[in-house]
N, C-alpha and C positions, 0 to 999 in steps of 0.2 A: 153701736154697731159690730157684730163678732164677726170675723174673717173666716176662711178656711185657710188653712197654711200648707202648701205643696213644697216639698224641698227635689230639686231636680237630682238627677244622677250626678252630672259635675258637682253641686254642690255638697252631695253627701259624699263623696271622694275627698274634696277638699276639707272637710271637718274630719273624716276618719285619721287625716295626715297630719292634724294640727298637735301641738304639744298636750296633754292631758288638763294643764290649769286653764288654759285656753280655751280648749274644747268646752269644759263644760261651764265656762262664761257664754260661748255661743250658744252653744244647745240651751241656756237658760234663757237666754235672750229670744231664742225662737220661739219658746215655749211662752213666753208675752206676747209674742206677735198676735195672736188671733183679736186681741183688743185693741189694735194699732188704731190710731199710736197711744202708746201707754208712756210710762216713766223711761223710756229708751232714750238715746239721742239719735233722732231720725230727721232726715234732710233730704228734700228732694234735690235731685241731681239734675241740674240746669243741662236743658238743649235736647233731655231724654223724655220724652211722654210717660209719666206713670212708672219711672225708675226712682227708688230712694236707695238711702245706705243707711246701716245701723253701724253705729261705732263701738266697736268692743276692745279699747285700746288701742296697740296699734294694729289691728285685725276688722276690715269691715265686709258686713254680710250685705252683698247687692240683691235688692227684692225688686219685683215688680206688681204693682195694684191691677188687677183685673176683677173687676165688679165687685162682688165679694169673697176673692179669692187672690191670696199674697204668694207670691211664686217666689221662694228661695233661689235664685238663679247660680250666686258663687260667695265662697268665703275667700277671700284675699288679705295678705298682710297689704297695708297702707301704699307701700311703695310699687304695687301692680295694679292695684283695684281701678285706679283712672286711667290707665293706659291701652283702654281699649280692649283688652285679653278679659273679654268675657266668655 
């Protein structure tokens, strides 16, 4: 199944503020998302229906699955990703 990927404004802003090498790795991972789940480190977030995270080093891509659409909600450092600051 191939998914459509949408990036929120908040996620786009977070991505643009990342260091260059991390930004490239995050964008590469996002480009692989249409084939979800692929070879990425993707895990379901407990207690949140339809929410997943993709691990890219110390950063997390937070995504929501809605039928045939994946929404990239935010990209955060792991120290902030799970503290409700989405």
